[in-house]
C-alpha positions in Angstrom: 97.1 30.0 -2.5 96.2 33.6 -2.6 95.2 35.5 0.5 91.7 36.0 -0.7 91.2 32.2 -1.3 92.7 31.5 2.1 90.2 33.9 3.8 87.4 32.2 2.0 88.6 28.8 3.2 88.9 30.0 6.8 85.3 31.4 6.7 84.0 28.1 5.3 85.7 26.1 8.0 84.4 28.5 10.7 80.9 28.2 9.3 81.1 24.4 9.3 82.4 24.4 12.9 79.6 26.7 14.0 77.0 24.5 12.2 78.4 21.3 13.8 78.6 22.9 17.2 75.1 24.2 17.3 73.4 21.2 15.7 75.1 18.4 17.6 72.4 18.3 20.2 69.5 19.1 18.0 67.5 16.1 19.3 67.8 17.6 22.8 64.6 19.5 22.2 62.5 16.5 21.4 63.9 14.2 24.1 62.4 16.2 27.0 58.8 16.2 25.8 56.2 16.2 28.6 52.7 15.0 28.5 50.2 17.5 29.8 48.5 16.3 33.0 45.5 18.7 33.1 44.5 19.3 29.5 41.1 20.8 30.4 42.7 23.9 32.0 42.6 27.0 29.9 46.1 28.0 31.0 47.8 24.9 29.5 50.7 25.6 27.2 50.7 23.2 24.2 53.8 23.1 21.9 56.6 20.8 20.8 57.7 20.3 24.4 54.3 20.0 26.0 52.0 17.7 24.2 48.4 16.6 24.5 47.4 13.0 24.0 46.6 12.2 20.4 43.0 11.3 21.2 42.3 14.4 23.4 39.0 16.3 22.8 37.9 19.1 25.1 34.8 18.2 27.1 33.1 21.6 26.7 33.0 22.0 23.0 29.9 23.9 21.7 28.7 24.3 18.2 28.7 27.9 16.8 25.8 29.1 14.8 25.7 28.2 11.1 25.4 31.9 10.4 29.2 32.1 11.0 30.3 28.8 9.6 29.8 26.9 6.5 29.5 23.6 8.3 29.6 22.3 11.9 32.3 24.2 13.8 33.0 23.8 17.5 34.7 26.1 20.0 35.3 25.7 23.7 32.6 27.4 25.8 34.7 30.5 26.7 35.8 31.0 23.1 32.2 30.6 21.8 30.9 33.1 24.4 33.6 35.7 23.5 33.1 35.2 19.8 29.3 35.7 20.1 29.9 38.9 22.1 32.3 40.2 19.4 29.7 39.4 16.7 26.9 41.1 18.7 29.1 44.2 19.1 29.7 44.2 15.3 33.4 43.7 16.0 33.9 40.8 13.6 34.2 41.3 9.9 33.3 38.4 7.6 34.4 40.1 4.3 32.5 42.1 1.8 30.2 39.2 0.8 30.1 37.7 4.3 31.8 34.5 3.3 35.4 35.3 4.3 37.4 34.1 7.3 36.2 36.1 10.4 38.6 38.9 11.4 38.4 41.2 14.4 37.7 44.8 13.3 40.0 47.6 14.5 38.3 50.9 15.2 40.2 54.1 15.0 38.4 55.4 18.0 40.4 53.0 20.0 43.5 54.9 19.0 42.8 58.4 20.3 46.4 59.2 21.1 47.3 58.5 17.5 44.5 60.6 16.2 45.6 63.6 18.4 49.2 63.2 17.3 48.2 63.1 13.6 46.0 66.2 14.1 48.9 68.1 15.8 51.3 67.2 13.0 48.8 68.4 10.4 48.5 71.8 12.0 52.3 72.1 12.6 53.3 71.3 9.1 
């Protein structure tokens, strides 16, 4: 066996050992799943390790205006209030035709330091 082939074999064996070592306890993550006890809290973390009950529905859902949705859409009270404030401040963009997924606008006036830095570079160069 040539030295090059031997090195390839060693790398393959090392890769397999690493793969086996790191994946032997792969089920560890899903064995320690916890049920959330206070799902109505806004500070709840929901992920693979912290789950909600399958039939959970927030108690404070409110329908948003059909001006912003094609059919009945619901948000939690706090989310709806903030969404409506952003719309009232013209900070949500619905696309050129108004039928796109809403996106928060980013205004360059919020980035004054960047503007000053760009102006300084323009005059220096």
